[in-house]
C-alpha positions as CSV (number, residue, x, y, z in Angstrom):
1,M,-0.2,-0.1,-0.3
2,S,1.4,2.9,-1.1
3,D,2.0,5.9,1.7
4,E,-1.0,8.0,0.4
5,N,-3.6,5.5,0.8
6,K,-2.1,4.6,4.3
7,Q,-4.7,4.6,6.2
8,P,-3.5,6.9,9.7
9,H,-3.1,4.7,12.9
10,P,-6.2,4.6,15.3
11,M,-4.4,6.4,17.8
12,S,-3.8,9.3,16.0
13,L,-7.3,9.4,15.9
14,R,-8.1,9.1,19.7
15,F,-5.9,11.6,20.9
16,R,-6.6,14.9,18.8
17,G,-3.5,13.4,17.0
18,F,-1.3,13.4,20.8
19,L,0.2,9.9,22.0
20,P,-0.4,9.3,25.7
21,V,2.9,8.2,27.3
22,V,2.4,7.3,31.0
23,V,5.8,8.9,32.9
24,D,6.4,8.7,36.6
25,V,9.1,10.5,38.8
26,E,11.2,9.9,41.6
27,T,12.6,12.4,43.2
28,A,14.5,13.7,46.4
29,G,11.7,17.2,46.9
30,F,8.9,18.7,45.6
31,N,10.4,21.4,43.9
32,P,11.4,20.9,40.7
33,E,13.4,23.9,40.0
34,R,15.5,22.9,43.1
35,D,15.4,19.2,44.4
36,A,16.8,16.8,42.8
37,L,15.2,14.2,39.7
38,L,16.5,10.9,40.7
39,E,14.7,8.1,38.6
40,I,12.3,8.3,36.1
41,A,10.4,5.9,34.2
42,A,8.2,5.8,31.1
43,V,5.6,3.3,29.6
44,M,5.0,3.2,25.8
45,V,1.1,3.2,25.4
46,T,-0.4,1.3,22.1
47,M,-4.0,0.5,20.5
48,D,-4.7,-2.2,18.5
49,D,-6.6,-2.0,15.2
50,N,-10.4,-2.2,17.2
51,G,-9.4,1.0,19.5
52,W,-8.3,-0.9,22.5
53,L,-5.7,0.6,24.5
54,H,-2.8,-1.6,26.0
55,R,0.1,-1.0,28.0
56,G,3.5,-1.6,26.2
57,E,7.6,-1.3,26.6
58,T,8.6,0.4,30.2
59,H,11.8,2.6,29.7
60,V,13.8,3.3,33.0
61,K,16.8,5.9,34.0
62,Q,18.4,6.3,37.1
63,I,19.5,10.1,37.5
64,D,22.1,11.4,39.0
65,P,21.7,14.7,41.3
66,F,22.5,17.8,39.5
67,E,24.9,19.6,40.6
68,G,23.7,21.7,43.2
69,A,20.6,20.1,44.3
70,N,18.7,19.9,47.2
71,L,18.0,16.0,48.6
72,E,15.6,16.4,51.3
73,Q,16.2,13.5,53.9
74,S,12.4,12.6,54.1
75,A,12.1,12.5,50.2
76,L,15.4,9.4,50.1
77,D,13.3,8.2,53.3
78,F,10.4,7.7,51.7
79,T,11.7,6.4,48.5
80,G,14.7,4.4,49.9
81,I,16.5,5.5,47.2
82,D,20.7,6.3,47.8
83,P,21.3,9.5,45.4
84,W,25.5,7.7,46.0
85,C,24.7,4.4,45.7
86,L,26.9,3.1,42.6
87,E,24.4,-0.5,41.8
88,R,22.1,2.2,40.1
89,E,24.4,3.3,37.7
90,A,22.8,6.5,37.4
91,V,23.6,8.7,34.7
92,P,23.4,12.7,34.3
93,E,19.9,14.5,33.6
94,R,21.1,15.0,30.2
95,E,21.8,11.6,28.7
96,G,19.2,10.3,31.3
97,L,16.5,12.4,29.5
98,S,18.0,11.6,25.9
99,E,17.6,7.7,26.2
100,I,14.4,8.0,27.6
101,F,13.1,10.5,24.8
102,A,14.5,8.9,22.1
103,P,11.7,5.8,22.0
104,I,8.5,7.9,22.6
105,R,10.0,10.3,19.6
106,K,10.0,7.1,17.6
107,A,6.3,6.2,19.2
108,V,5.2,9.4,18.3
109,K,5.8,8.8,14.3
110,A,5.0,5.5,14.3
111,H,1.7,5.7,15.4
112,D,1.2,9.0,13.3
113,C,0.6,11.6,16.3
114,K,2.1,14.6,16.6
115,R,3.3,15.2,20.0
116,A,3.2,13.6,23.5
117,V,1.5,13.7,26.2
118,L,2.2,13.1,29.4
119,V,0.1,10.9,31.5
120,G,0.7,10.5,35.8
121,H,-0.7,9.9,38.7
122,N,-0.8,13.9,39.5
123,A,0.7,14.3,36.8
124,T,1.6,18.2,37.0
125,F,4.0,16.4,39.7
126,D,6.1,14.7,37.1
127,H,5.7,16.9,33.9
128,N,7.0,19.7,36.1
129,F,10.1,17.9,37.5
130,V,10.6,16.5,33.4
131,F,10.2,19.9,31.9
132,A,13.2,21.7,34.8
133,A,15.4,18.2,34.3
134,A,15.1,19.0,30.5
135,M,15.8,22.5,30.5
136,R,18.6,22.1,32.8
137,A,19.9,19.4,30.4
138,D,19.4,22.0,27.0
139,I,17.5,19.4,26.0
140,K,15.7,21.2,22.5
141,R,13.6,18.1,21.3
142,N,11.4,17.5,24.2
143,P,8.8,15.1,22.9
144,F,6.4,16.1,25.2
145,H,3.1,19.0,25.2
146,P,4.1,21.7,27.3
147,F,1.5,22.3,29.5
148,S,-1.1,19.4,28.3
149,T,-1.3,16.3,30.6
150,F,-3.8,13.4,30.9
151,D,-4.3,12.8,35.0
152,T,-5.0,9.5,36.4
153,A,-6.0,11.3,39.7
154,T,-8.7,12.7,38.4
155,L,-9.5,10.3,36.0
156,A,-9.9,7.9,38.6
157,G,-11.9,10.3,41.1
158,L,-14.6,10.1,38.1
159,A,-14.7,6.4,36.9
160,Y,-14.0,5.1,40.7
161,G,-14.7,7.5,42.9
162,H,-10.7,7.4,44.2
163,T,-7.8,9.4,43.8
164,V,-5.1,7.3,45.4
165,L,-3.5,5.1,42.9
166,A,-3.4,2.3,45.1
167,Q,-7.0,2.7,45.8
168,A,-7.9,3.3,42.4
169,C,-6.2,0.4,41.3
170,K,-7.7,-1.8,43.8
171,I,-11.3,-0.6,42.9
172,A,-10.5,-1.4,39.2
173,G,-9.0,-5.1,39.8
174,I,-6.0,-4.1,39.1
175,P,-3.2,-6.1,41.5
176,F,-1.3,-3.8,43.7
177,S,2.3,-4.0,46.5
178,N,2.6,-0.8,48.6
179,K,6.2,-3.1,48.9
180,Q,6.6,-2.4,45.1
181,A,5.2,1.3,45.3
182,H,7.4,4.7,45.1
183,S,9.3,2.7,42.3
184,A,9.4,4.6,39.3
185,A,8.9,1.4,36.7
186,Y,6.3,-0.1,39.3
187,D,4.1,3.4,39.5
188,A,4.3,4.4,35.8
189,E,3.1,0.7,34.7
190,K,0.1,0.5,37.5
191,T,-0.6,4.0,36.2
192,A,-0.7,3.1,33.0
193,D,-3.0,0.0,33.4
194,L,-5.4,2.5,35.1
195,F,-5.2,4.9,31.9
196,C,-5.9,2.3,29.5
197,G,-8.4,0.8,31.9
198,I,-10.3,3.7,32.4
199,V,-10.4,4.6,28.4
200,N,-11.4,0.8,27.3
201,R,-14.2,1.6,29.9
202,W,-15.3,4.5,28.2
203,K,-15.2,3.1,24.9
204,E,-17.3,-0.1,26.0
205,L,-19.8,1.9,27.4
206,G,-20.7,3.8,24.6
207,G,-18.6,6.6,25.5
208,F,-16.6,7.2,22.6
209,P,-16.8,8.0,20.2
210,P,-19.0,10.5,20.6
211,P,-22.6,10.6,18.6
212,A,-21.9,13.2,15.8
213,V,-23.7,16.2,16.7
214,M,-25.3,18.5,13.7
215,D,-24.4,21.9,13.3
216,T,-26.8,24.0,14.2
217,P,-27.7,27.6,13.7
218,E,-25.8,30.2,16.6
219,E,-28.7,31.0,18.9
220,D,-29.9,34.5,18.6
221,N,-29.4,36.7,22.1
222,A,-31.0,39.7,21.2
């Protein structure tokens, strides 16, 4: 089939040309400008020919604290991450983010999308840390939309009446281990399962595609 006759990937028609990519970060605090990014995971989301979402491959990198970064001990105690442990095989922000971004850009192209949109549980937190680190590293080709995100805390509140990731997964029938939580890869994969489940459930219930809306004349406000 020629490129002219090739049908666009169904994912490109689902989210206005955006490819959802699930991201979770582990950090040494809450301030993206001051506190260290320590770990990042990105989980791909794919769509089959029938329009159902599925969790794809996971990419994860351990990150060295940037020069002058603040390390809040309470945050390190919470995540259990030792920033200076050699077994982490951590790399500088520029190297780590470049290796995370490369397969995302490839997936955007493969799905005929124009940009990635970050999916996260309380997505603003992850989005802010990713963009602050990318700016510090002077990375020009950031694949993510600069401000739009899909937040699974909000979606889970709508779908299941709960915003906590562990509880929302439990209600959705997704196994969740508190012992494995607060690993970027584990949390991102569970967030991806939650996101795919909510979107697929909406489709199953007939919410997507939406019914056709006829153009109507503008109301006379006089």
